[in-house]
C-alpha positions as CSV (number, residue, x, y, z in Angstrom):
1,M,176.8,59.5,75.0
2,H,173.3,58.0,74.9
3,H,170.9,59.2,72.2
4,A,167.2,58.9,72.3
5,P,165.7,57.0,69.3
6,S,164.2,59.1,66.6
7,P,160.4,59.6,67.0
8,E,159.2,57.6,64.0
9,H,155.4,57.0,63.7
10,H,154.4,53.4,64.1
11,P,150.5,53.0,63.8
12,E,150.5,49.6,65.4
13,R,152.1,51.0,68.5
14,D,150.0,54.1,68.7
15,P,146.9,53.4,70.7
16,E,145.0,56.4,69.1
17,S,145.5,55.1,65.5
18,R,144.6,51.5,66.2
19,P,141.0,50.4,65.7
20,E,139.1,49.4,68.8
21,H,139.1,45.7,69.7
22,G,136.4,43.8,67.9
23,S,135.8,46.5,65.2
24,T,136.2,45.8,61.6
25,A,137.9,47.8,58.9
26,G,135.6,49.8,56.7
27,P,133.0,52.4,57.1
28,A,130.7,52.2,60.1
29,P,127.0,51.2,59.3
30,A,124.4,53.9,59.4
31,P,122.7,54.2,62.8
32,D,119.4,52.7,61.4
33,E,121.2,49.8,59.5
34,V,121.7,46.5,61.3
35,P,125.0,44.9,60.4
36,P,124.8,41.3,59.2
37,V,125.4,38.7,61.9
38,R,128.6,36.8,61.3
39,R,129.4,33.5,62.7
40,R,133.0,32.8,63.3
41,D,134.7,29.9,61.4
42,R,136.9,29.1,64.4
43,R,140.0,27.1,63.6
44,G,138.7,26.2,60.1
45,R,136.0,23.8,61.5
46,G,133.1,25.4,59.6
47,V,130.3,27.7,60.6
48,R,128.8,27.1,64.0
49,G,125.2,26.2,64.3
50,P,122.8,23.3,64.7
51,L,123.6,20.1,63.0
52,L,120.0,19.3,62.3
53,P,117.3,21.8,61.5
54,P,114.6,22.1,64.2
55,G,111.9,20.4,62.2
56,M,113.7,17.0,61.9
57,P,112.7,14.1,64.2
58,A,116.3,13.5,65.3
59,Y,116.4,17.2,66.6
60,R,114.1,16.3,69.5
61,T,115.8,15.9,72.9
62,R,115.6,12.6,74.8
63,A,113.2,14.3,77.3
64,E,110.9,15.3,74.4
65,Q,111.1,11.8,72.9
66,F,110.1,10.4,76.4
67,D,107.1,12.8,76.6
68,D,106.1,11.4,73.1
69,L,106.2,7.8,74.4
70,V,104.0,8.7,77.4
71,L,101.5,10.6,75.1
72,D,101.3,7.6,72.8
73,V,100.3,5.3,75.6
74,V,97.9,7.8,77.0
75,E,96.2,8.2,73.6
76,L,95.9,4.4,73.4
77,L,94.4,4.1,76.8
78,Q,92.0,7.0,76.3
79,R,90.5,5.3,73.2
80,R,89.5,2.4,75.5
81,W,89.0,4.1,78.9
82,G,88.1,7.7,77.8
83,P,85.0,8.2,80.1
84,Q,86.8,6.8,83.2
85,L,89.9,8.8,82.5
86,S,88.2,12.1,81.7
87,G,89.8,14.9,83.7
88,T,92.8,12.8,84.6
89,E,96.1,14.6,84.1
90,F,99.2,12.8,82.9
91,A,102.6,14.3,83.6
92,V,106.3,13.5,83.3
93,E,108.8,14.6,85.9
94,D,112.5,14.0,85.9
95,V,112.8,12.3,89.3
96,P,110.4,11.4,92.2
97,P,110.3,13.6,95.3
98,S,112.9,12.6,97.9
99,E,110.3,11.4,100.3
100,P,108.9,8.0,99.2
101,A,105.3,7.1,100.0
102,P,104.9,4.7,102.9
103,W,104.0,1.8,100.7
104,E,107.0,2.3,98.4
105,S,109.8,0.3,100.1
106,D,111.2,-1.5,97.1
107,G,113.4,1.2,95.5
108,V,112.9,4.2,93.4
109,P,109.4,4.5,91.9
110,L,109.0,4.7,88.1
111,G,105.6,6.4,88.4
112,R,102.8,7.4,90.8
113,C,99.1,7.8,90.7
114,F,97.4,10.5,92.7
115,P,93.6,10.1,93.0
116,A,91.3,13.1,92.6
117,E,90.7,15.0,95.9
118,S,89.7,18.4,97.1
119,G,88.8,19.7,93.7
120,R,92.1,18.5,92.1
121,P,91.9,16.1,89.2
122,A,93.4,12.6,89.3
123,R,97.0,12.6,88.2
124,V,99.4,10.0,86.8
125,V,103.1,10.9,86.9
126,V,105.9,9.0,85.1
127,Y,109.5,9.6,86.3
128,R,111.8,9.9,83.3
129,R,115.2,9.3,84.9
130,P,114.4,6.1,86.8
131,V,112.7,4.7,83.7
132,D,115.7,5.7,81.5
133,F,118.1,4.2,84.0
134,R,116.3,0.8,84.0
135,A,115.8,0.6,80.3
136,A,118.4,-1.3,78.3
137,D,117.6,0.4,74.9
138,D,115.0,2.5,73.2
139,A,112.6,-0.4,72.6
140,D,112.9,-1.5,76.3
141,R,112.3,2.1,77.3
142,A,109.1,2.3,75.2
143,D,107.9,-1.0,76.8
144,L,108.7,0.2,80.3
145,V,106.9,3.5,79.8
146,R,103.8,1.6,78.6
147,D,104.0,-0.8,81.6
148,V,104.3,2.1,84.1
149,V,101.4,4.1,82.6
150,V,99.2,1.0,82.4
151,E,100.0,0.0,86.0
152,Q,99.3,3.5,87.3
153,V,96.0,3.8,85.4
154,A,95.1,0.3,86.7
155,H,95.7,1.5,90.3
156,L,93.7,4.7,89.7
157,L,90.7,2.8,88.2
158,A,91.0,-0.1,90.7
159,R,91.5,-2.7,88.0
160,T,94.2,-5.1,87.0
161,P,96.8,-4.0,84.4
162,E,95.6,-6.8,82.1
163,E,92.1,-5.3,82.1
164,I,93.5,-1.9,81.3
165,D,95.7,-3.1,78.4
166,P,95.2,-6.7,77.2
167,G,98.8,-6.5,75.7
168,Y,100.2,-5.8,79.2
169,D,102.9,-8.4,80.0
170,S,103.7,-8.6,83.7
């Protein structure tokens, strides 16, 4: 003869007596109280979060560091060529458009100069990824950014790069 097991109460098996998934034991916070934010210490590796605080120089991304390099060169050139460069916009883009200009037949451009026309200001654009790809290290990247900006400004002002920046090394 087969007997049914005795109906003992097991809270871990009873779905009505178990707390909901993700809830914590203890009283629920009042509706107007905001519970403290907890960060999980997953697998004993410590609290998750940024390694460096946002104000530290090393916190800046490579793209932000690249923008800073371009701004440094632009500030240098504007001290010398300010009146001729007034209204000129300087920009950084990740990659050049897929359609090269007719005169660009020797590979991927590192920068471009767009003269003022139809009410638009003149614009110098530096392409971050091609410059990063060609630079051997951070110092080389800084030199390459300087050369690209100087060359584009020289093209814009119809001068030689050596006139724009006496430190230019072709």
